[in-house]
C-alpha positions, 0 to 999 in steps of 0.5 A: 479491504475495498477502496472507495471508487474515487480512490481507484479513479485517482490512481488510474489517472496517475498511471495513465499520465505520470506526474512530474518528479515529486514526492511519494503518496502519503495516506491521509484518510482521503487517498487511502482509508487511513492516515499515516502517523496516527491510525491504529494498527498501521505502520510506516517506514522510509529509507532515503540513504542506505549504508550497506548493500547487504544490510542491515539498513534501518529506515533513516527518514521516517518510522511510525508504528501504531500499535505493539509489535510482538517480540518475534517481529524482525527489525525494519530492513531494506537490502540487496541479496545479489552480492554484486552491489555497493552503496554510492556516494549518494547513499543508493544501492547500485550494481554495474555488473548484475541485476540487484535483488531487493528485499524489504522487511516490514514488521507487523502486528501478528493479529491473525486471520481475523484481519485484512492487511493493505501493504503499500510499497513505493520505490524510486529507481534511477537508470534500469527499472524494476522487473514487474514480474519479480514484485511479490510478497510470499509469491503474491503479486500486487493487486495494483501498480501505479507509476507516480512520476518519471523524469529523464536522467539526462546525459546518464540515460534512463529515467528516475521513476517513482512506482507504487505497488499495492497488496490486499492480503488476508490475515495479518502476519508478524512481518512481510518480506517484499521482493523485487528485482532489477530488470538488468544491471545498473539499477540504482535504488534511491528511495523506498517507503512501506505503509501497512494498514490492518483492519478486522475482516468485515469492517471495510464492507460496513464503513461506507465513508472509510473513517474507521467507524462502524456505520454512523450518521455520515455513513447513512447519508452517503448510503441513502444518497444512492439508495434504490439506484438499480443494477450496478453491473458496471462495477460501481456498487463499491461498499454499498451492496451489502448483500452482494446481489449486484444492486445498489442499496435496497431494503435488504442492504439497509437492514444489514446496515442498521444491524451494526449501526453506531457500533463504535470504532472498527479499528480495534 
């Protein structure tokens, strides 16, 4: 799935200038092309209080599943595999003796290879931070990492840090296991959120305005606003270069758009 250029610009700005301590990002159809809690084939879970270091820990602060999960899908879970951690009085997973090794299990729809899946992981840690090279899903590193906020812990040393990781994965599996490790001992896992969004392959490249519909009048207006703009070698073509020839929309691109114009809902 390709995001609109403005989305990436906003996230890049966040990475360069971390915000004051605040909330995680909530997909709302603007910052990401789906809306948490209402878009079909999307899912969400939030953990704020953990009860067992080794799990199971069900999400306690929010869950949404926009579709039917298959019988084989596991339950939501977030836990540590180091065997050296405990739950603090505030409900964090913490180890003073070893780096924790966190697993987050996100059940999904098992829709197969005809789909693409976006996974967002957002994590709040205190003290020691996440080892960046350890973050992966099935060996695949995130395509984007954004530090959302950073606040000093005062006398305890270190920082409270909110970080967002994004993956764009081929296909749609029955579940996703997200892994990340602490850089060293004394990382306190305070909060975790996972969002997933699944859409058919090809829908993202023709839904110009990201509203979940095959091209309609709104898409056409946006499309025509940059029609015939010349080469887009700076990488700003976005979803307008239907035929991938490195040019802003021309006659070939517009023929491709009209071939699927008004095709209905492309989230089905």
